[in-house]
C-alpha positions as CSV (number, residue, x, y, z in Angstrom):
1,M,-43.7,-127.9,114.5
2,A,-43.8,-125.9,111.2
3,K,-41.5,-123.3,110.1
4,K,-42.5,-120.5,110.0
5,S,-42.9,-118.3,106.8
6,G,-40.8,-115.1,106.1
7,K,-42.7,-112.0,105.9
8,H,-43.6,-110.8,102.9
9,Y,-42.6,-107.1,102.0
10,P,-45.2,-105.3,99.5
11,T,-43.0,-104.0,96.9
12,V,-43.6,-103.8,92.9
13,T,-40.1,-105.2,91.8
14,E,-40.9,-105.9,87.9
15,M,-42.6,-103.6,85.7
16,G,-43.3,-102.3,82.1
17,L,-41.7,-99.5,80.3
18,D,-43.1,-96.8,78.2
19,R,-41.7,-93.2,77.1
20,A,-44.8,-90.3,76.8
21,T,-44.9,-88.9,73.7
22,P,-44.0,-87.6,71.5
23,V,-41.0,-89.4,71.0
24,S,-38.4,-87.1,70.5
25,S,-35.0,-88.8,70.9
26,A,-33.7,-92.8,70.3
27,N,-31.5,-91.9,73.6
28,M,-33.8,-93.2,76.7
29,L,-33.2,-92.5,80.3
30,L,-34.3,-95.7,82.9
31,Q,-34.0,-94.4,86.4
32,V,-34.5,-96.8,88.7
33,D,-34.7,-95.0,91.6
34,R,-37.6,-93.1,90.0
35,C,-39.6,-95.7,88.7
36,L,-39.2,-97.5,92.0
37,S,-40.4,-94.3,93.6
38,Q,-43.4,-94.0,91.4
39,I,-44.8,-97.0,91.2
40,N,-44.5,-97.7,94.8
41,R,-45.3,-94.7,96.4
42,R,-42.2,-94.5,98.7
43,L,-38.6,-92.5,98.5
44,Y,-36.2,-94.7,96.8
45,R,-32.6,-93.2,97.3
46,Q,-30.8,-92.6,93.9
47,G,-27.4,-93.3,95.7
48,R,-27.6,-97.1,95.6
49,Y,-26.4,-99.5,93.0
50,Y,-29.5,-100.8,92.2
51,K,-29.3,-104.8,90.9
52,T,-31.4,-104.6,88.0
53,K,-32.5,-106.3,84.5
54,I,-33.8,-104.9,81.6
55,D,-35.9,-107.7,79.1
56,L,-37.1,-107.5,75.8
57,D,-40.7,-108.8,74.4
58,P,-39.9,-111.3,71.3
59,T,-42.4,-109.3,69.6
60,S,-40.1,-106.3,68.8
61,D,-39.1,-105.2,65.6
62,N,-36.3,-102.9,67.2
63,T,-33.0,-103.3,69.4
64,F,-32.0,-101.6,71.9
65,T,-28.5,-101.1,73.5
66,V,-28.3,-100.8,77.2
67,F,-25.8,-98.8,79.0
68,A,-24.9,-97.7,83.0
69,L,-22.6,-96.1,84.6
70,R,-19.0,-98.0,85.7
71,D,-19.4,-100.2,88.5
72,D,-15.9,-99.3,89.5
73,W,-13.7,-97.8,92.4
74,A,-13.4,-94.2,90.8
75,V,-17.3,-93.9,90.2
76,Q,-17.7,-94.6,93.6
77,K,-15.1,-92.4,95.0
78,A,-16.5,-89.5,93.5
79,Y,-20.5,-89.9,94.0
80,R,-18.6,-89.6,97.8
81,M,-16.6,-86.8,97.4
82,A,-19.6,-84.7,95.9
83,Y,-21.8,-85.9,98.5
84,T,-19.4,-84.7,101.2
85,Q,-19.1,-81.3,99.7
86,Y,-22.8,-80.8,98.9
87,L,-23.1,-81.6,102.8
88,K,-20.1,-79.3,103.0
89,N,-21.7,-76.6,101.6
90,T,-25.3,-76.8,102.9
91,A,-24.3,-77.3,106.7
92,D,-25.0,-74.0,107.8
93,E,-28.2,-73.8,106.5
94,R,-29.2,-77.1,107.6
95,A,-28.1,-76.2,111.2
96,A,-30.4,-72.7,111.2
97,L,-33.2,-74.9,109.8
98,G,-33.5,-77.9,112.1
99,K,-34.0,-81.2,110.7
100,S,-37.7,-81.5,111.3
101,A,-37.9,-78.3,108.7
102,V,-35.7,-79.7,106.0
103,A,-37.7,-81.2,102.8
104,R,-39.4,-84.5,103.9
105,W,-38.5,-86.4,100.4
106,E,-34.5,-84.0,99.8
107,D,-32.4,-86.6,98.6
108,F,-28.7,-86.0,97.0
109,R,-29.8,-86.3,93.1
110,V,-27.4,-85.8,90.6
111,S,-27.7,-85.6,86.8
112,D,-26.7,-88.4,84.0
113,G,-25.4,-85.9,81.8
114,V,-26.7,-87.6,78.9
115,G,-27.8,-85.0,77.3
116,S,-30.9,-84.8,74.8
117,H,-33.0,-88.0,75.9
118,D,-36.7,-89.3,76.4
119,N,-37.2,-90.4,80.2
120,L,-38.5,-94.2,80.7
121,N,-41.7,-94.0,82.8
122,P,-43.3,-97.6,84.6
123,T,-46.3,-98.9,84.0
124,L,-49.5,-99.6,85.1
125,Y,-52.8,-101.0,83.9
126,T,-56.8,-100.2,84.0
127,T,-59.4,-102.6,85.0
128,G,-60.0,-102.2,81.0
129,F,-56.1,-103.0,80.6
130,A,-55.2,-99.9,79.4
131,L,-51.7,-98.7,79.4
132,T,-51.1,-96.1,81.8
133,R,-47.6,-94.0,83.0
134,L,-46.3,-93.3,85.8
135,V,-45.3,-89.6,85.2
136,S,-45.8,-87.7,88.3
137,G,-43.5,-87.4,91.0
138,T,-40.7,-84.7,92.3
139,F,-37.0,-85.3,91.5
140,D,-35.2,-82.2,91.7
141,L,-31.1,-82.0,91.2
142,A,-29.3,-81.4,94.7
143,N,-27.6,-77.5,94.1
144,V,-24.8,-76.1,96.2
145,V,-24.5,-72.0,95.9
146,D,-20.0,-71.3,94.9
147,A,-18.0,-69.1,95.9
148,N,-19.0,-66.6,92.7
149,N,-22.5,-67.0,94.3
150,V,-23.5,-69.4,91.4
151,N,-26.2,-72.2,91.8
152,R,-24.7,-75.5,90.7
153,S,-25.4,-78.6,90.6
154,F,-23.7,-82.0,90.0
155,T,-23.2,-84.3,87.0
156,W,-21.9,-87.7,85.5
157,G,-21.2,-85.9,81.9
158,T,-18.9,-83.2,81.2
159,P,-20.1,-80.1,83.0
160,G,-21.7,-76.7,81.6
161,S,-20.8,-73.4,83.8
162,S,-23.2,-74.3,85.8
163,E,-22.2,-77.5,87.0
164,Y,-19.7,-79.9,88.9
165,G,-18.5,-82.6,86.5
166,I,-18.7,-85.5,89.9
167,L,-15.5,-87.2,87.6
168,Q,-13.5,-84.5,86.6
169,E,-13.8,-83.3,90.4
170,Y,-12.5,-86.3,92.2
171,D,-10.0,-86.3,88.7
172,K,-8.6,-83.3,90.3
173,S,-7.4,-84.9,94.1
174,G,-4.3,-86.2,92.6
175,N,-2.7,-88.4,90.7
176,Q,-1.5,-92.1,91.0
177,Q,2.5,-91.9,92.2
178,F,5.3,-94.4,91.7
179,S,5.7,-96.7,94.1
180,P,8.8,-96.9,95.2
181,S,8.5,-93.0,95.0
182,S,12.6,-93.5,94.2
183,S,15.2,-95.8,93.9
184,D,19.0,-96.1,93.8
185,V,20.0,-98.6,90.9
186,S,23.6,-97.9,90.8
187,S,24.7,-100.9,92.7
188,A,23.4,-103.3,95.4
189,P,24.7,-103.5,98.1
190,Y,27.7,-105.8,99.1
191,S,27.0,-107.5,95.9
192,D,30.7,-108.6,95.5
193,I,30.7,-110.5,98.7
194,D,27.6,-112.4,97.6
195,S,27.9,-113.7,94.6
196,E,24.0,-114.0,94.6
197,V,23.1,-111.0,94.6
198,N,22.8,-109.2,90.8
199,D,23.0,-105.9,89.9
200,Q,20.9,-105.9,87.0
201,T,18.3,-107.8,89.4
202,H,18.5,-105.6,92.3
203,A,17.7,-102.6,89.7
204,D,14.8,-104.6,88.1
205,L,13.0,-105.1,90.9
206,Q,12.6,-101.5,91.7
207,I,12.0,-100.5,88.5
208,D,9.8,-102.6,86.6
209,N,6.4,-102.1,87.2
210,R,6.6,-99.3,89.7
211,E,4.3,-97.3,87.8
212,P,0.1,-98.1,88.2
213,P,-1.3,-101.0,85.4
214,Y,-3.4,-98.1,84.5
215,D,-3.8,-94.5,83.7
216,Q,-1.5,-93.2,85.9
217,T,-3.2,-89.4,85.6
218,G,-6.9,-89.9,84.7
219,V,-9.7,-91.5,86.0
220,N,-11.4,-91.7,82.9
221,A,-13.5,-88.9,83.6
222,G,-15.4,-88.2,80.0
223,T,-16.2,-92.2,79.5
224,P,-18.9,-92.7,82.7
225,F,-20.8,-95.5,81.0
226,V,-20.5,-99.4,80.1
227,K,-22.2,-101.1,77.6
228,I,-24.2,-104.3,78.8
229,A,-25.8,-105.3,76.4
230,T,-27.9,-104.7,73.1
231,L,-31.3,-106.5,72.5
232,G,-33.3,-107.9,69.6
233,A,-35.3,-110.3,68.4
234,G,-33.6,-111.1,65.0
235,A,-35.8,-113.1,61.9
236,T,-33.0,-115.0,61.8
237,G,-32.2,-116.4,64.8
238,Q,-30.3,-114.3,66.2
239,Q,-31.3,-112.6,69.8
240,R,-31.0,-111.6,73.3
241,L,-33.8,-110.4,75.1
242,S,-32.7,-109.7,78.5
243,T,-29.0,-107.9,80.0
244,G,-29.4,-110.3,82.8
245,F,-28.8,-108.6,86.4
246,F,-26.5,-106.3,86.7
247,M,-25.6,-103.1,89.3
248,A,-26.8,-99.8,88.2
249,P,-24.8,-97.2,90.3
250,C,-27.5,-94.2,91.2
251,G,-30.2,-96.4,89.5
252,I,-28.9,-94.8,85.9
253,V,-29.6,-96.8,83.3
254,V,-29.6,-95.4,79.2
255,I,-31.5,-97.4,76.4
256,V,-30.9,-96.4,73.1
257,A,-32.7,-97.5,70.2
258,D,-32.3,-97.9,66.8
259,T,-34.7,-95.6,65.5
260,I,-36.1,-92.5,67.1
261,G,-39.8,-94.3,67.5
262,A,-39.1,-97.1,68.5
263,D,-41.5,-98.8,70.8
264,A,-40.0,-99.1,74.5
265,S,-43.2,-100.5,75.8
266,K,-41.7,-103.7,74.5
267,L,-39.4,-103.0,77.5
268,S,-39.5,-104.2,81.3
269,L,-37.8,-103.2,84.5
270,C,-36.8,-106.3,86.9
271,V,-34.9,-104.9,90.4
272,A,-33.6,-107.6,92.2
273,G,-35.3,-108.6,95.6
274,G,-33.8,-107.2,98.8
275,D,-33.3,-105.7,102.5
276,Y,-33.7,-102.1,100.7
277,K,-37.5,-101.1,101.0
278,G,-37.5,-104.8,99.2
279,V,-35.4,-104.2,97.2
280,H,-31.7,-104.9,96.5
281,A,-29.2,-101.7,96.6
282,P,-26.6,-101.3,98.4
283,S,-25.6,-97.8,99.4
284,M,-23.1,-95.6,97.4
285,L,-22.0,-94.1,100.9
286,E,-21.2,-96.9,102.5
């Protein structure tokens, strides 16, 4: 008997990109969950690790540097803490509304914190093969009301007065302690009986490396991004046309062009296939 083929899950995972005119910045925000939602007409949640690849057409005359949020424990734990506080802050209102009354497409969305930028949108083509940008869709940020009755959102960047800095708040949760927290290096027990026990070695084993191999009092809150690659088709033969696949926490990717007027339509997005609505995107909350 012939083996049955796997079921096809209809999902657009590869798409062209472009930004709306007029162009205002060399910084461009690519929100992977947003692009997937717009082109597939269904909700893709922000709080996931999207396995993503950015490609550049070799006819491009510009270079583009690609950045993504750090894929590390601090980013994950900070996001979880912010989400927990969001649920806690809105618990009474959720209970009063009932599950069926909460907005159907509600999602815990946070700001990239980049500042001035253009948005990159997915593109499709008409029957005459004219490029069309998909710009429709509602993507409101999650909001809470603080103890002073101020409405605030969440951001990966430096927070304003109406924002919570996700990494900055996580940084307040505590510093890494010495381990062991205290030591007695005066003398090893019975060192005069056992000639193999050395007082200096006894002290070194307690003191050396009891501090962590990283910043003990911070989580690099002011530097949330890592550089993935610089893409360009150089005339001298030095070129790179793809980032290769990388994990994009929260689906946030920032692409910085070498000029404000760079042609963003030369860029394209590919999201690896997987079991989350057809793409590879493990949850950041599990």
